[in-house]
C-alpha positions, 0 to 999 in steps of 0.5 A, a space after each residue: 822094557 824100552 829104556 828110551 821109552 819115557 815121557 819128557 822131563 819137562 811136563 809142558 812139552 806136548 805129547 801124543 799117544 798112539 796106541 792099540 792092542 797090546 799098546 794099551 798098558 804102556 799108555 795107561 802108565 804115561 797117562 797115570 804119570 801125567 795125572 800125578 804130575 798135574 798135581 804139581 805142575 803145569 801141563 803141556 798139551 797131550 793127545 790120545 789116539 787109541 784103538 780097541 777091537 770093540 767098545 766092550 774091550 775099551 779099558 781105563 775109560 775112567 782114567 782117561 776121563 780123569 786125565 781130561 778133567 785134570 788137563 793131563 790129557 787135552 784130547 782123546 779119540 778112541 777107534 773101534 775096529 768092529 762091534 760098533 752099534 751105537 750112533 756115537 761110535 765110529 768103526 775105524 782104525 787108529 790110522 784112520 783117526 790119524 789121517 782124519 786129524 792130519 793137520 793136528 798131527 803135523 802141527 803137533 810135530 812141527 810145534 816140537 811135540 813128542 809122539 809115543 807109538 805103542 802096539 803090535 809092530 807087524 800090522 799096528 805100528 806099520 800102518 801108523 808109520 805109513 800114515 805118518 809118512 803120508 801126513 808128512 808128505 801131504 803137509 809139506 813139500 817132502 817126497 817119500 825119501 825125505 818123509 822117511 828121513 824125517 821120520 828116522 830123524 824124529 826117532 833119532 832125536 827121541 821125539 818119536 819113541 816106539 814100543 812095538 811088540 812083535 
């Protein structure tokens, strides 16, 4: 376990969860915690970007709906990397979801929000970090080196927390 991988003490701080594959379980725990907090606290915005291999692999759908109903989550976007056969399902990766929502991702970070990244390190984590670097460069005047420093500063400040498996 990663001891620094915790929600902010203040439940009104905006949070963004980005996960896929093995990153589903830690995010589920965060969502459960926010649902419990919502009974006693005003909640800040929380966005979920989650990826599954197929729609049949999607777990915790009931928990996500409950969290949305109780304002423990304000937005949920799910990506499927394959196996989509319904018109409302889109076949894409989580990194594609982030790119499609780049304005919201940038605004979240600029507004002091925290980001939690969970999944496999080699492909998932690397792809998401690459998209974040692209977003930083596209949304500001940063070159690659400054975007990389900005990403590392977010990690150092505890605003970007990663729980990536090998």
